[in-house]
Legacy VTK file of the C-alpha trace (Angstrom):
# vtk DataFile Version 3.0
C-alpha trace
ASCII
DATASET POLYDATA
POINTS 114 float
99.226 165.550 -84.359
95.581 165.267 -83.163
94.333 167.051 -86.317
96.299 164.619 -88.563
94.911 161.668 -86.688
91.359 163.034 -87.169
92.094 163.297 -90.887
93.465 159.687 -91.151
90.459 158.221 -89.319
87.981 160.213 -91.418
89.838 159.404 -94.559
89.740 155.647 -93.817
86.053 155.705 -93.025
85.308 157.889 -96.102
87.337 155.530 -98.282
85.589 152.411 -96.955
82.062 153.670 -97.097
82.282 156.341 -99.834
80.776 158.834 -97.326
81.375 160.069 -93.876
83.761 162.949 -94.379
81.232 165.645 -93.676
79.174 163.482 -91.275
82.265 162.985 -89.140
84.199 166.123 -89.594
81.542 168.674 -88.829
80.812 167.236 -85.246
84.562 166.806 -84.736
85.270 170.410 -85.744
82.446 171.809 -83.686
82.764 169.742 -80.545
86.496 168.759 -80.365
88.222 171.562 -82.201
85.654 174.217 -81.182
84.951 175.803 -84.505
81.746 177.567 -85.068
79.047 175.824 -87.221
79.781 177.708 -90.440
83.574 177.463 -90.177
83.205 173.723 -89.438
81.060 173.134 -92.537
83.245 175.239 -94.912
86.476 173.788 -93.481
84.956 170.257 -94.011
84.309 170.986 -97.671
87.852 172.070 -98.100
89.171 168.903 -96.450
86.829 166.529 -98.258
88.003 167.521 -101.710
91.455 165.821 -101.624
89.942 162.788 -100.008
87.304 162.505 -102.732
89.707 162.980 -105.618
92.178 160.380 -104.312
89.475 157.864 -103.539
87.835 158.459 -106.931
91.197 157.654 -108.689
91.544 154.467 -106.636
87.931 153.426 -107.400
88.426 154.187 -111.073
91.409 151.969 -111.285
89.034 149.093 -110.178
86.396 150.124 -112.663
83.888 150.836 -109.895
82.692 154.190 -111.211
79.577 154.586 -113.378
80.739 157.612 -115.263
77.466 158.407 -116.930
75.507 158.482 -113.664
78.363 160.194 -111.863
78.648 163.077 -114.307
74.933 163.754 -114.234
74.895 163.717 -110.410
78.011 165.851 -110.271
76.227 168.475 -112.363
73.448 168.489 -109.963
75.788 168.538 -107.048
77.583 171.718 -108.457
74.145 173.490 -108.655
73.214 172.207 -105.225
76.560 173.229 -103.787
76.148 176.732 -105.123
72.658 176.974 -103.611
73.834 175.514 -100.365
76.804 177.845 -100.149
74.521 180.813 -100.542
72.074 179.490 -97.998
74.811 178.844 -95.450
75.396 182.557 -94.977
71.719 183.221 -94.399
70.835 180.406 -91.898
71.645 180.767 -88.167
73.940 178.236 -86.486
71.067 176.977 -84.405
69.015 176.022 -87.499
72.082 174.559 -89.146
72.524 172.240 -86.188
68.841 171.186 -86.263
68.918 170.536 -90.018
72.193 168.545 -89.656
70.704 166.459 -86.877
67.576 165.692 -88.869
69.847 164.702 -91.801
71.952 162.457 -89.689
68.890 160.681 -88.191
67.434 160.265 -91.680
70.745 158.851 -93.023
71.122 156.595 -90.049
67.576 155.227 -90.122
67.550 154.783 -93.923
70.935 152.856 -93.771
69.526 150.598 -91.047
66.240 149.888 -92.841
67.931 148.650 -96.010
LINES 1 115
114 0 1 2 3 4 5 6 7 8 9 10 11 12 13 14 15 16 17 18 19 20 21 22 23 24 25 26 27 28 29 30 31 32 33 34 35 36 37 38 39 40 41 42 43 44 45 46 47 48 49 50 51 52 53 54 55 56 57 58 59 60 61 62 63 64 65 66 67 68 69 70 71 72 73 74 75 76 77 78 79 80 81 82 83 84 85 86 87 88 89 90 91 92 93 94 95 96 97 98 99 100 101 102 103 104 105 106 107 108 109 110 111 112 113
């Protein structure tokens, strides 16, 4: 039940803000569910896919998607995902944590400054 509740909360936040799945799930998986860093990240990617698909369908019904921009960014995201997936197996858990913390700080500060 706890895992379903985590999914519901993260899904609502992700649906509202169009982000947050990975930002929320990785810390939850590592600290609450005690997964190691790499398992947390890869499990997060698996969990985000259905949330993203469903949310995109809902956003598309409201004509919120800029398809031209989205397709170009998706192509870049596929390339980046391939590179990131290969890098994940080469980077230690300690450095993954540091990089993730820096990313979170950057995302938080840049959202606040806007």
